[in-house]
Structure formats: structure tokens, C-alpha cells
KOLFIKE-112949 format. One record per atom (N, C-alpha, C): y negated, z negated, x. Coordinates in steps of 0.1 Angstrom, whole numbers, plus 5000, padded with zeros to 4 digits. Atoms other than C-alpha are relative to their C-alpha. Layout:
N
YZX ...
//
This chain:
338
499050024990 868387722104 500049865006 499950144995 869587382116 499349995014 500550014986 868687452153 498550005000 501449995000 865187562146 499349874994 500550125007 864487272122 500149885009 499850114992 865787022147 499150015013 501049994989 863687162175 498649964996 501350025005 860587152154 499749864996 500250145005 861086792142 500049905012 499950094989 861086642177 498949905001 501250094999 857586492176 500249884992 499850125008 858386262147 501249925004 498850074996 861786172160 499749925013 500450074988 860286072194 499249874997 500750125004 857985822176 501049894996 498950105004 861085652161 500749955012 499350044987 862785652195 499249895008 500950104993 859785472210 500149864994 499950135007 859985202184 501349935003 498750064998 863685152189 500149945014 499850054986 863585112227 499149885002 501050114998 860484892226 500549874993 499550125007 862384652202 501249945006 498850054994 865384602224 499749915012 500150094988 865684312249 501250035009 499049954990 867584442280 500349905011 499550074989 869584282307 499250055013 500749964989 867384282338 500649955014 499350054988 869884142363 500150125010 500149904990 869684332396 501450065003 498849934995 872384582407 499650085012 500349924988 872784792438 499850154997 500049865003 873285122421 500050024984 500049965015 872385262386 500550145000 499349875001 874685542378 500050064986 500149935013 873885782350 501150104999 498849915001 876785982336 500050064986 499949925012 877486242309 500750135002 499449874999 878986582302 499150114994 500849895005 877286912298 498549974999 501450045002 873786862284 499749865004 500250144997 874186492287 500049975015 500050014986 874986532324 498750055006 501349954996 871886742329 498949904997 500950115004 869986472311 500149885010 499850104990 871486222335 499350035013 500649964987 870186412365 498549974999 501450025002 866586402351 499749854999 500350155003 866886032340 500249925013 499850074987 868285922374 498850015009 501149984991 865486072393 498749934995 501250075006 862885932369 500249855002 499850154999 864485582370 499849955014 500250054986 864585562408 498550005003 501450004997 860885672410 499249894994 500850095007 859685432385 500449855003 499650144997 861785122393 500149975015 499750034986 862385162430 501449965003 498650034998 866085102425 500850135002 499249894997 868785342438 500750054987 499449945012 869985582410 500650135003 499449874998 872385872409 500550054987 499449945012 873886112383 501350065004 498649954998 877586192381 500650054987 499249955012 879686402357 501049894996 499150115004 881686162336 501450015005 498749984996 884986312345 500349965015 499850044986 884386242382 500349855002 499950144999 884385872375 501549954998 498650045001 888085862365 500950095009 499249914991 889286162386 499849965015 500350034986 887586052419 499249875001 500750135001 886685692414 499449955014 500350064987 886585592451 498850085007 501149934993 884085862460 498649964994 501250045006 881485702437 499849854998 500050155002 882385332432 500549935012 499650084988 882485092461 500249854995 499750145005 883984742455 499049905004 501050104995 881284562475 498650034995 501349975006 878384702454 500149974985 500150025014 877184612419 499450124993 500449885007 876684892394 499649974986 500249985014 875084962361 500350144997 499749865003 876685262346 499550034986 500649965013 874685432318 500650134995 499349885006 876885662297 499150064989 500849925010 875085932277 500950094992 499249915009 876686112247 499450004987 500649995014 875186242215 500949944990 499150045010 878286182195 500649865002 499350134997 879585872213 501550015000 498549985001 883086022211 500550105011 499649914990 883086262241 501149955009 498850054994 886486232257 499849955014 500250044987 885386212293 499249875002 500750125000 882885942286 500849884996 499150115004 885385732268 501049975011 499050024989 887985782295 499449935012 500650064988 885585692323 499649854997 500350145003 884385372305 501249914999 498850085000 887885262298 500649985014 499550004987 888885342333 499449895009 500850104992 886185112347 499849874993 500350115009 886284852320 500349865006 499650134994 887984572340 499349975013 500750034987 885784602371 499049904999 501050125001 883884282378 498750045006 501349964994 881184462397 499250114992 500649905008 880284692369 499649954986 500350015014 878284652337 499550134995 500149865006 877684932313 499050004988 500949985011 875185072288 500350144994 499849885007 875685342262 498650054994 501149945007 872885582251 500550114992 499449915010 873885772220 499250024987 500649995013 872885902187 500949954989 499150065010 875685722169 500549875006 499750134995 875885352174 501349944996 498750055005 879185302155 501150095005 499049924994 881585472179 500749935011 499250064990 884185392205 499249985013 500850014988 881685452233 499149885000 500950115002 879185202219 500849865001 499250125000 881984942215 500549965014 499450024987 883084982251 498949945010 501050044990 879684892267 499349874997 500750135000 877684582274 498750004992 501349985007 874384722261 500050134993 499949885008 873484992237 498550044996 501149945006 870585222229 500550104990 499549915011 871485382195 498950064993 501049925007 869285652182 500650064987 499249965012 870985662148 499350104991 500849905009 868185872131 500150145005 499849874995 869086162154 501450054995 498749965005 871786332134 500050164999 500149864999 871986692145 501250074993 499049915006 873886952124 500450115009 499849894991 873587212151 501049975011 499150024989 876187262178 499349975013 500750024988 873687292206 499149874999 500850125000 871786972216 498550045003 501549974998 867986992212 499349874999 500750135001 866286682198 500849885005 499250114994 869186462209 499750005015 500349994986 868486582245 498649935003 501450054998 864686512243 499949854997 500250135004 865086182225 500849905009 499350094991 867786032248 499450005013 500750014987 865886132279 498749914998 501250085002 862685982264 500449854999 499550145002 864685662255 500249945014 499750054986 865785632292 498749995008 501350024994 862185682304 499449884996 500650125006 860985412281 500749885006 499250114995 863885192293 499649975014 500350024986 862985242330 498649935001 501350065000 859285162323 500049864995 499950135006 860184862302 500649895010 499450104992 862584682325 499349985014 500850014987 860384752356 498649944998 501350065003 857284612339 498950105003 501049904996 855484942346 499150034987 500949975011 852784922319 499250135001 500749884998 850985212335 500950124995 499149895004 853985442329 500349994985 499850025014 854585292294 498850064992 501249955007 850985382284 500150154999 499949855000 851585742294 501150044991 498849965009 854985762277 499749994985 500350025014 853485642245 499250124994 500749885004 851485972244 500950124997 499149895000 854486192246 500350064986 499749945014 855386232208 498950094996 501149925004 851886362202 499950135008 500149884991 851986602232 501250094997 498949915003 855386732222 499750074987 500449945012 854086802187 499150125002 501049894997 851287012202 500850115007 499249904993 853787192225 500850094991 499249935009 855887292196 499250114993 500849905007 852987492182 499650125009 500449904990 852687702214 501150105003 498849924996 855987882213 499850154999 500249865002 854588222202 499750085013 500349944987 853488292238 501350055006 498749964993 857188322248 500550134995 499549875004 857688642228 499850115010 500149914989 856488822259 501350035007 498749984993 859888762274 501249994990 498950015009 862088672244 500250124991 499949885008 861389002226 499750125008 500149894991 861389232255 501450045005 498749964997 864589432259 500250035015 499849984986 863889502295 500349875008 499850134993 864189132304 501549964997 498550025001 867989082310 500549895008 499550104991 868288822337 499049885000 500950125000 866888462335 500449905011 499850114990 866488212363 499149894998 500950125003 865187862358 500049925013 500250074987 863787672388 499249874997 500650135001 862987302389 500449905011 499750094989 862887032416 499849854995 500150145004 863186652415 500649984986 499550025014 863586532379 500150124992 500149875007 862786882367 501250085003 498849924998 865987012382 501049984989 499150025012 867886852353 499550084989 500549925011 865587032329 500350155003 499749864996 866187362348 501550034996 498649995003 869887312344 500350014985 499950005015 869587232307 499550124994 500649885006 867287522300 501050125002 499049904997 869987752316 501149994989 498950025010 872687602293 499550044986 500449975013 870587632262 500050164998 500049855001 870088012268 501450055000 498649965000 873788052276 500649974986 499450045012 874787862245 499650094988 500649935012 872488042220 500150155001 500149864999 872588392234 501150065009 499049954991 875488422259 499450085011 500749934989 872988552284 500549945014 499650054986 874088522321 498749965006 501250064994 871488292337 500449895010 499750104989 871188052366 498949905001 501050094997 869287752378 500149955014 500050044986 868187632412 498849905002 501250084995 865887382430 499050115005 501049904998 862587572435 500250075013 500049934987 862687642472 501450045005 498649954998 866487672473 500250144996 499949875005 865987992454 499950115010 500349914989 864788162485 501350035009 498950004991 868088092503 501250084995 499049925005 870088382489 499850054986 500149955014 869688392451 498850094997 501149915002 866288562454 500350155001 499649874998 868188872463 500350084987 499649935012 869088942427 498750044991 501249975008 865388962415 499750155000 500549875002 864289292401 499150004987 500949985011 862189432372 500649954987 499350055012 864789302347 500149845000 499850144997 864488942360 498849924995 501050105003 862488652344 500349875007 499850134993 861988342365 499149904993 500850105007 860888032346 499949885010 500350104990 859387782371 499349884995 500650125003 858787422364 499249955012 500850034989 855787342386 499549854998 500550144999 854486992396 498849995010 501150024989 851486862416 500649995014 499450014987 853886782444 500550135006 499449884996 855187132445 499150124999 500849895004 852287352435 499650095012 500349924988 851387462471 501150105003 498949924997 854887592477 500350094988 499749925012 855287722441 499150135000 500949894999 852187942447 500650125008 499449904992 853888132475 501350064994 498849965006 857188142456 499850104989 500349905011 855588312426 499650135006 500549884994 853988572448 501350085005 498849934995 857388652465 500850064989 499249955011 859188682432 499350134993 500749895005 856488912418 500050135008 499949894991 856589132448 501350084999 498649945002 860289202440 500150054986 500049955014 859389292404 500349904990 499750105010 860188972387 498849954992 501050065010 858288832357 500149855001 500050144997 857288472364 499349924988 500550095009 856788212337 499849865006 500250134994 855287882349 499749904988 500250125009 855587552329 499649885008 500550124993 853487262341 498550005001 501450004997 850087192355 499850115011 500149884992 849087522370 498550015005 501449984995 845987562392 499650154998 500549875002 843787872390 500750105010 499449924990 845488002422 501450054997 498649975004 848888012406 500050124990 500249885009 848788372392 501350044995 498749965006 851988382372 499750104989 500249905011 852588642345 499849934986 500250085012 852688372318 500049855004 500150144996 851488012322 500049914987 499950095011 852487742297 499649865005 500650114993 850187462307 500349874992 499750135006 851187102300 498849915002 501250095000 848786812294 499749935013 500450074988 846786652321 499849854997 500250145004 846786322302 501149915006 498950084993 850086212319 500450075013 499649944987 851586262353 501350084999 498949915000 854386492363 501349944995 498850075004 857186242358 500049984985 500150045015 855986152323 499950134991 500149875008 855586522313 501350064997 498749945001 859286592314 500350044985 499649975014 859886572276 499050104994 501049915005 856686762269 500450155004 499649874995 858187062288 501250054992 498849965006 861387062268 499950104988 500049905011 860287252236 499950145004 500249864996 859287562256 501350075003 498749934997 862787632270 500950004988 499149995012 864487542237 499550114991 500549895008 862187782218 500350135007 499649884993 862788042245 501450054996 498649965003 866488032239 500250034985 499949975014 866088022201 499450144996 500649875003 863688312199 500850125006 499249894995 865888522222 501250024992 498849985008 868888452201 499750084987 500349935013 867188562169 499750155003 500349864996 865888882187 501250085002 498749934996 869388962199 501050014988 499150005012 870888902164 501149905001 499150114999 872788592175 499749894990 500350115009 873188292152 500049875009 500150124992 871887982171 500849884994 499350115006 873687752146 501550025002 498649974998 877087912154 500250075014 499849944987 877287972192 501550035002 498649954997 880388162204 500849905008 499050084992 883387952216 499649855001 500550144998 881587612211 500349924987 499950095011 882087312189 499049885003 501150104997 879687012185 500549895009 499550114992 881986762202 501250065008 498949964991 884286842232 501049895001 498950104999 887586652230 501150065008 498949954992 890286692257 501349984992 498750015008 893686772241 501149945009 
//
């Protein structure tokens, strides 16, 4: 299957992405706001990338759905501020990305960058700078290695333009760590092959909130399962009411959040929920399943290492349910507005 092969090939693809980004000379002129934008998976990528970029560079960064930039321009773009708009699209042909870039093309206070898996596209030609990962050529409808590689490219970009050699050294370990993570997917069968598990909730805060949203989308796309995502502690404010014995909660934990995550896990378990933790988990964090990430890098740089787990969860669940991950219902590889 295309989807499975593309998930499992991510380690070697990340090595190539590292070489591509390190070979590019980027514009380092200061701006007031770095705005990351995309649609669907690419927007969730933008959320994670914006939080990473701000933490690493110290520059203000936000994520905005591409359609918002031409539908509600004045709510995001101020004439007295300088912007770098980073558009993200696997195909480079997504309608809303093209429309937003064209809409803002004449603005003197905006420069643009495209991050795509196809460098010979209208999107790439509309922007001032380009990160083209042309070796990522997915046949599947759902985005897997394109998501991990474009996010990794933007992490490398942030580390490079900010001169953060400490972060770059950690990021250089990621292809190897992802390769190792891809070999650990069998543990997930505890939830992916259990017919009693019918409801899935993904929780992540900070940069990991983008991952939680993308994990939800992957499961929806491949299996049509109804699932949701929230910031970790926001889950207590109402949504926790749906937890029961049919509920699986996948929690992305970090060193910053582990104290609060410990109590949250206990609360979910008391209500009958099955808790899967992805991250650096202490001995006190007694989840039902712990998928431990490497301690070689810090939380921000572990983002891409966490990705194979939720992709494999969606894929395994699809196979168990008899769904075809290569042909998800109602979806096409590129969304074009008619």
C-alpha cells in the first residue's frame, strides 16, 4: 500500500530534507511577524511550525488558515508591520494558498516563502523564497511523509536563520530517531485492534497542539472515525464529559506539562478511559500505554519523532476496520475550489 510505504520511508526522506535545507542561503532581514499558513494538514503543520519558530528565534510567529488571508485580510495583516508569510502546500497548487499569495502579492510590507514538495508550481513562482522537497512524491491521498518532512524543514530553517547551533545539532539526530520510532508501532495494536475502543481524543499543548490536530485528521481520513483534539488542560473544561470505557485518549506529554499531565491521566482513567502517552514519561505517569520518545533531544525537537506513532495508529486501525488507507472516502489528493 502506498500509505504504509510512505510512512515507513520517512527516516531516509528526512535525511535528504536535512541536506536540502542546509544548502539554502535564506534572507535574514528582520520582520515584525512571521505568519505560517496552509490548509488542512498543512495548516496543522503551520500551527506546530509557528510555535517552534517563535521559541527558537524569539520572533513573533502565528499560524493562519490560508483562506483567512484573502477573506479577512485586515484581521491578520496590518499596514504598519512587516511580514514574512510562509505558505505550506504539498502539491503547490492548493487553491486557497494560490489565492492568498496572489491577493497579497503587491503589498510592500510582505515578503513570502513557499514550502512544498513540488518546486515547479504556481505557488513556488509566486514567492520570494522557496524550500522545495522534490523527492517527496506521495501517491497516497493522505499526507504522511510530506507532513513530517515539511515540518522538519521548517524546524531546520528556524535553527539555521537564528544561528542556533544547539538546536541544529539536536535536529540532525531526528532522521535516526524517526527510523527507530517506525519500528515500535506494534505496541499500538492494543488500541487499533480492540473493537471496544470507539472514540479517540488527541491532546497536545504548545507546538504539540498542531500534532494533536493532525493526528485527529489522519484517523478521520483513513477510518472515518469520529475523533477530536484539544489542548491538554482545556480537555477538562467540558469535553472530558464524553470519556467512558470506549474512549482512548492519546496524550502528547512534555517536560513542561508532565506535572499536570500526571493528574489528567488519573482523571481520565477514573472515568474508564484508556490513556496512551507519547513523549518523555516519568515513572509516576501511569498511563495504560507509554510510547517513550528519545531523551537525546528536547521536547521542541522531538516533534517529528512523535509523528510515526499517530500515523501508524490511523493506518493500523484502518486495516483492522477493513478500510483502504490509499482510497479514503470523499477525498482527493489536491483540493481545488471550483
